[in-house]
C-alpha positions in Angstrom: 22.9 -29.3 -6.4 21.2 -30.9 -9.5 19.0 -28.4 -10.4 22.4 -26.5 -10.5 23.7 -26.1 -14.1 27.3 -25.9 -15.0 27.6 -22.5 -16.1 25.4 -20.8 -12.9 27.8 -22.7 -10.5 31.2 -21.3 -12.0 29.8 -17.9 -11.7 28.8 -18.4 -8.2 32.6 -19.7 -7.4 33.9 -17.3 -9.5 32.3 -14.6 -8.2 33.4 -15.9 -4.6 36.9 -16.7 -5.9 37.0 -13.2 -6.8 36.2 -11.8 -3.3 39.2 -13.6 -1.8 41.9 -11.7 -2.7 40.4 -9.3 -0.4 40.8 -12.0 2.8 44.2 -12.9 4.5 46.5 -14.9 2.2 45.7 -18.2 4.4 42.1 -17.8 4.5 42.0 -16.9 0.5 44.2 -20.2 0.2 42.1 -22.3 2.1 38.5 -21.2 1.2 40.1 -21.4 -2.8 40.6 -25.1 -2.3 37.6 -25.4 -1.0 36.0 -24.1 -4.0 37.8 -26.0 -6.6 37.0 -29.1 -4.5 33.3 -27.7 -4.6 34.0 -27.7 -8.8 35.5 -31.1 -9.1 33.1 -32.9 -7.1 29.6 -30.8 -8.5 30.4 -29.0 -11.5 32.6 -31.5 -13.3 31.7 -34.6 -12.3 27.8 -36.1 -13.3 26.4 -37.2 -9.6 25.4 -40.9 -9.6 25.1 -43.5 -7.3 29.0 -44.1 -6.7 29.7 -40.3 -6.4 30.4 -39.2 -2.3 28.0 -36.3 -1.9 29.0 -33.5 -0.6 29.1 -33.5 3.3 26.7 -30.9 5.2 28.7 -28.3 6.6 29.8 -27.9 2.8 26.5 -27.1 1.5 26.4 -24.5 4.5 29.6 -23.0 4.2 29.0 -22.1 0.5 25.9 -20.0 1.5 27.5 -18.5 5.0 30.3 -17.2 2.5 28.1 -16.2 0.0 26.1 -14.1 2.2 29.0 -12.6 4.1 30.6 -11.5 1.0 27.7 -10.2 -0.6 26.4 -7.7 2.6 30.3 -7.0 2.8 30.8 -5.6 -0.5 26.8 -4.4 -0.8 27.9 -0.6 -1.0 31.3 -1.3 -3.3 30.0 -3.4 -6.2 27.0 -3.1 -8.5 23.7 -3.9 -7.0 23.0 -6.4 -9.9 26.6 -8.7 -8.6 25.2 -8.8 -5.5 22.1 -9.7 -6.3 23.0 -12.4 -8.1 25.7 -13.6 -5.8 22.6 -14.1 -3.2 20.5 -15.0 -5.8 23.1 -18.4 -6.5 23.4 -18.9 -2.9 19.4 -19.3 -2.2 19.9 -22.2 -5.0 21.8 -24.7 -3.2 20.1 -27.7 -2.6 20.2 -29.5 0.7 20.5 -33.2 0.7 16.6 -34.5 1.7 16.0 -36.2 5.6 17.5 -33.4 7.3 17.1 -32.8 10.7 14.1 -29.7 11.8 16.9 -27.1 12.5 18.7 -27.7 9.9 16.1 -26.9 7.4 15.1 -24.3 10.0 18.3 -22.6 9.7 17.8 -22.8 5.8 14.4 -20.9 5.7 16.2 -18.2 7.4 18.6 -18.4 6.0 17.1 -18.1 2.2 14.8 -15.0 4.0 17.3 -12.6 5.3 19.0 -13.3 1.8 15.8 -13.0 -0.3 15.3 -9.7 1.8 18.3 -8.1 1.2 17.9 -8.6 -2.7 14.0 -6.9 -2.2 15.9 -4.1 -1.3 18.4 -3.7 -3.6 15.6 -4.7 -6.5 13.8 -1.7 -5.4 16.7 1.3 -5.3 17.6 -0.1 -8.6 14.0 0.2 -9.8 14.1 3.6 -8.7 17.3 4.6 -10.1 16.8 3.2 -13.6 16.4 5.6 -16.9 15.2 5.0 -20.5 19.1 4.5 -20.9 18.9 1.0 -19.0 19.5 -1.8 -20.7 19.9 -5.9 -20.1 23.3 -5.5 -19.0 22.2 -3.5 -16.6 19.6 -5.9 -15.1 20.7 -8.8 -12.8 21.3 -12.0 -14.4 19.1 -13.7 -11.8 16.0 -11.4 -12.4 15.2 -12.9 -15.9 17.5 -16.1 -15.7 14.1 -18.4 -16.8 12.5 -15.9 -19.0 13.3 -14.3 -22.3 15.6 -11.0 -22.1 13.3 -7.9 -21.4 13.5 -5.2 -23.9 14.6 -1.8 -23.1 10.8 -0.6 -22.3 10.8 -3.4 -19.7 13.3 -3.2 -17.6 11.5 -1.1 -14.6 8.9 -3.9 -14.9 11.1 -6.4 -14.5 12.7 -5.5 -11.7 9.6 -4.2 -9.8 8.3 -8.2 -10.5 11.1 -9.1 -8.6 10.3 -6.9 -5.7 6.8 -8.4 -5.4 8.5 -11.9 -5.8 10.7 -11.3 -3.3 8.4 -10.3 -0.7 5.8 -13.5 -1.7 8.6 -15.6 -1.4 9.6 -14.8 2.5 5.5 -14.8 2.9 5.8 -18.8 1.9 8.9 -18.9 4.0 6.9 -17.1 6.9 4.1 -19.9 6.7 6.7 -22.5 6.4 8.7 -21.9 9.7 5.3 -21.5 11.2 4.0 -24.8 10.1 4.2 -28.3 12.0 7.0 -29.8 10.6 9.3 -27.2 11.8 8.5 -27.7 15.4 12.1 -26.1 16.2 10.8 -22.7 15.2 10.8 -20.4 18.4 8.5 -17.1 18.7 11.6 -14.7 18.6 12.0 -16.8 14.7 9.1 -16.2 13.7 8.9 -12.6 15.3 11.9 -11.3 13.2 10.7 -13.4 10.2 7.6 -11.2 10.6 9.1 -7.7 11.1 11.3 -8.3 7.6 7.7 -8.9 5.8 6.3 -5.9 7.3 9.1 -3.5 5.8 8.7 -5.0 2.5 5.2 -4.9 2.5 5.1 -0.9 1.6 8.0 -1.7 -1.0 6.2 -4.7 -2.5 2.8 -2.1 -2.9 4.6 0.2 -4.8 6.0 -2.6 -7.1 2.6 -3.8 -7.7 1.5 -0.3 -8.3 4.3 0.3 -11.0 2.8 -3.1 -12.5 -0.8 -2.3 -12.0 -0.1 1.1 -13.6 1.4 0.0 -16.5 -1.1 -2.6 -17.3 -3.8 -0.2 -17.0 -1.8 2.0 -19.7 -2.0 -1.4 -22.1 -5.6 -1.6 -21.4 -5.7 -4.5 -19.1 -7.7 -4.3 -16.0 -6.6 -3.1 -12.6 -4.7 -6.1 -10.3 -7.4 -4.3 -7.2 -7.5 -7.6 -5.4 -3.9 -8.1 -5.2 -2.9 -4.4 -3.9 -5.6 -5.0 -1.0 -4.1 -8.9 -0.1 -1.4 -7.1 0.2 -2.7 -4.1 2.5 -4.9 -7.0 4.4 -1.5 -9.4 5.1 -0.1 -6.3 6.3 -2.4 -5.8 8.5 -2.2 -9.2 10.4 1.2 -8.9 11.2 0.0 -5.3 13.6 2.7 -2.9 11.6 3.9 0.3 13.3 1.9 2.9 12.4 4.4 4.0 10.2 3.1 1.3 7.9 0.1 2.0 7.4 1.4 6.3 6.9 4.0 4.8 4.1 1.2 2.8 2.2 -1.5 5.6 2.6 1.3 8.2 1.1 1.8 5.8 -1.5 -2.3 5.5 -2.5 -2.4 9.3 -2.2 0.2 9.7 -4.8 -1.2 7.5 -7.3 -4.9 8.6 -6.6 -3.7 12.7 -7.2 -4.1 14.3 -10.3 -0.4 15.8 -10.0 2.7 15.7 -8.9 3.8 16.3 -5.4 6.0 19.2 -4.5 8.6 16.8 -3.5 8.7 15.0 -6.2 8.6 17.6 -8.7 11.9 19.2 -7.0 13.2 15.3 -7.0 12.1 15.1 -10.4 10.6 12.0 -9.7 8.9 11.0 -13.1 8.4 7.2 -12.4 5.9 7.0 -9.5 4.1 10.4 -10.3 3.5 8.2 -13.2 1.9 5.7 -11.1 -2.1 5.9 -11.9 -4.8 4.1 -9.7 -8.6 4.7 -10.2 -10.6 7.1 -7.5 -12.7 4.0 -6.9 -9.7 1.7 -6.4 -8.1 3.9 -3.7 -10.6 5.2 -1.8 -11.4 1.7 -1.0 -7.9 0.9 -0.4 -7.8 3.8 2.1 -11.0 2.7 3.6 -9.3 -0.5 4.4 -6.3 1.0 6.0 -8.4 3.5 8.3 -10.6 0.3 9.3 -7.6 -1.2 10.2 -6.0 1.1 12.5 -9.0 1.0 14.5 -7.4 -2.1 15.8 -4.0 -0.4 16.2 -2.7 0.0 19.8 -1.5 3.7 18.9 -4.7 5.1 17.3 -7.0 7.0 18.4 -9.4 9.3 16.5 -8.0 12.7 16.2 -5.5 10.5 14.0 -8.5 8.1 12.0 -10.1 12.1 10.9 -6.8 12.8 9.4 -7.4 9.5 7.4 -10.8 10.5 6.7 -10.0 14.4 5.5 -7.4 11.9 2.9 -10.2 9.5 1.2 -12.7 12.7 0.9 -9.6 14.6 -0.6 -8.6 11.9 -2.8 -12.6 12.0 -4.2 -13.5 15.4 -4.1 -10.3 16.2 -6.3 -10.9 13.4 -9.0 -14.5 14.1 -9.1 -13.3 17.7 -10.1 -10.3 17.3 -12.3 -13.1 15.2 -14.2 -16.0 17.5 -14.7 -15.1 18.8 -18.4 -13.4 15.8 -19.4 -16.5 13.2 -21.1 -15.8 9.0 -20.8 -18.5 6.4 -21.4 -18.0 5.4 -17.8 -17.6 8.5 -16.2 -21.2 8.7 -14.9 -20.9 5.7 -13.6 -17.1 5.9 -11.8 -18.5 9.1 -9.9 -21.8 7.3 -9.0 -19.6 4.4 -6.9 -16.9 7.4 -5.7 -19.6 9.2 -4.0 -21.1 5.6 -2.9 -17.5 5.3 -1.4 -17.2 9.2 0.0 -21.2 8.1 1.2 -19.5 5.3 3.3 -16.6 7.0 4.5 -19.1 9.9 6.1 -21.0 7.7 7.9 -17.7 6.2 9.3 -16.4 9.7 10.5 -20.2 10.5 11.7 -19.6 6.9 13.9 -16.2 8.1 15.0 -17.3 11.3 16.4 -20.2 10.2 18.0 -18.5 7.3 19.7 -16.1 9.6 21.1 -18.4 11.6 22.3 -19.8 8.8 24.8 -18.5 9.1 28.2 -15.7 6.4 29.4 -17.2 6.1 32.1 -20.2 4.6 31.3 -18.0 1.7 31.0 -17.2 -0.7 33.8 -13.7 -2.8 34.5 -11.0 -2.7 32.3 -12.7 -2.1 29.5 -13.8 1.5 30.1 -10.0 2.4 31.2 -8.8 0.9 27.0 -11.8 3.0 26.2 -10.9 5.8 27.1 -7.0 5.5 26.3 -8.0 5.6 22.3 -11.0 8.1 22.7 -9.3 10.7 24.8 -9.8 12.9 22.1 -12.7 14.2 20.9 -12.8 14.5 16.5 -11.8 17.3 16.1 -14.1 20.2 16.0 -12.2 21.7 12.8 -12.1 18.4 10.7 -15.9 18.1 11.1 -16.4 21.9 10.5 -14.2 20.8 7.0 -16.2 17.9 6.5 -19.5 19.8 6.4 -18.2 22.6 4.2 -16.9 19.7 1.2 -19.9 17.9 1.7 -22.2 21.1 1.3 -19.9 22.4 -1.3 -20.6 19.2 -3.4 -24.1 19.5 -3.1 -23.8 23.0 -5.0 -21.9 21.3 -7.3 -24.2 18.6 -8.1 -26.8 21.4 -8.0 -25.1 23.3 -10.5 -24.1 20.3 -13.0 -27.6 19.2 -12.6 -29.5 22.3 -13.7 -27.0 22.8 -16.2 -27.5 19.2 -18.0 -32.0 20.1 -18.0 -31.7 23.6 -19.4 -29.9 25.8 -21.1 -27.0 27.5 -19.6 -28.6 31.0 -19.4 -31.9 29.6 -18.1 -29.7 27.7 -15.4 -28.3 30.9 -14.7 -31.3 33.1 -14.4 -32.9 30.0 -11.8 -30.2 30.3 -9.4 -31.2 34.1 -8.9 -34.7 33.4 -8.8 -37.0 32.3 -6.2 -35.9 29.2 -4.4 -36.8 26.0 -6.7 -37.1 22.2 -6.2 -33.9 20.5 -8.0 -35.0 18.1 -10.4 -32.2 15.8 -11.4 -32.3 14.2 -14.9 -30.8 10.7 -14.8 -31.2 8.1 -17.3 -33.4 5.0 -16.1 -30.9 2.6 -18.4 -28.4 3.9 -16.3 -30.0 3.7 -13.1 -33.1 2.2 -12.5 -35.5 4.5 -10.2 -35.1 2.5 -6.9 -31.1 2.4 -7.2 -29.6 3.5 -4.4 -26.7 5.7 -6.8 -30.0 8.2 -7.7 -30.0 9.2 -4.1 -26.5 9.7 -3.9 -26.8 12.6 -7.3 -29.3 14.5 -5.2 -27.9 17.9 -3.5 -30.5 17.2 -1.3 -28.7 13.8 0.6 -25.6 15.7 0.8 -27.1 19.0 2.0 -28.5 16.7 4.8 -25.2 14.9 5.5 -23.4 18.7 6.1 -26.4 19.9 8.6 -26.2 16.1 10.5 -22.0 16.6 10.9 -23.0 20.0 11.4 -25.7 19.2 14.3 -23.3 17.0 15.8 -20.5 19.5 15.9 -22.6 21.6 17.7 -23.8 18.7 20.2 -20.3 18.7 21.1 -19.7 21.9 21.6 -22.5 21.8 24.4 -21.0 19.0 25.7 -17.6 21.0 26.2 -18.5 23.8 28.0 -15.8 24.5 30.4 -13.6 21.9 29.4 -11.5 24.5 27.5 -10.5 22.0 25.1 -9.3 22.5 21.4 -10.5 19.1 19.9 -14.2 19.4 20.9 -14.6 23.0 20.9 -17.5 22.8 18.9 -19.2 26.0 17.5 -23.1 25.7 19.8 -24.8 25.0 16.0 -23.8 28.2 14.2 -22.6 26.1 11.1 -25.9 24.2 11.6 -27.9 27.1 11.5 -26.1 29.1 8.4 -25.9 25.7 6.3 -30.0 25.1 6.8 -30.6 28.9 6.3 -28.7 28.3 2.8 -30.7 24.8 2.3 -33.8 26.7 3.1 -33.2 29.0 0.3 -32.6 26.3 -2.0 -36.1 25.2 -1.7 -35.1 21.8 0.7 -36.4 22.1 4.5 -33.7 20.0 6.4 
């Protein structure tokens, strides 16, 4: 109680008193007297050894009443008032050396309170405009800091979303600690569910602040973004959480706003920008996490692979005409991520062709249920086509860099030739693996490898008449090999 200054206490009690007029007269009078007693005992007099401390049930009454009042008027009062009231409710300090059940109840109360605050902060951040002033902010959002400028209002709101998420995570750890032995599995599960729900909101908040840092020339906080994804996956969230996180990443990595955002005029989120390398690393992490998800299947994973490939290739196409000092290095890093995702797709497709009967016991049944569907043939065809198109793009760009545009054009019409990629040894040493990724033959080989696998799946599925593993009996692989030969590559 000592941590609350007089003004904060009076504000807290004043808001409560203002709400009591909505209750019955007798109840309002009783609660008003209790508030007045609280002011007299804890606000107007200093605490010393001779003062009688408040009883524990009085502390708990203020917490429960303030929380109940806030929830009752959450849709009627301005959000900033509700947020402040919830904040004051959490600031009530209990006497020391309390029983474990009381400590647990306080942790749960604070978690519920902060959870509501996080949701309200997110709504306020999304709806805030450039016309907002500091008067539109909850006072508690910056109470320990200097007043934010108008340009910092949205950032302040989003920072409070992220801080609320971290506070609940800390309370979850406290609830699991040996010092709170009265915690039940249900208590932990309910708090974990709240953390799972807040994970996409915290990720959105961190995306905004990260984007603002990037615009200001500060480095991207990829570690914190990655930690939110890791923490969410540790809690075994539903598939929807993975989808929400992926949508946020794709929106932040997209070169253009989505059609829905354009229709709704969502300006704040479409301005969030992530480096494509950061976005692809986060998406790759989600794909890996999905492999351990009970609702995971290979067709779902194939769609995640498509998302990552789209991000890389779309970004690569958007920056072809942009000349930046680090563009070549970033391009090589993106191609390294694309190689990793391609190999992951190949591994998934090959695992789906393995007969589950080759495994025994319950493990076989689990694998059969998880891999009941093969990697969709249309997804393999799309991936092989995109990689071969990438091969042609690298072929054309490398030819243009080593000769004039006219000679480059004539060389494409001449007899098959071996492409020579001109790369500075100072930028990449000759034995650097990134040199291989900048060779068009590498991506042509990957495209043919995927097409071969699709043909193999087709030959294995004869008579099954299933759409997902129909294959093409090697037609695409034959066509890609023929086109590679025309460029001088024997694959």
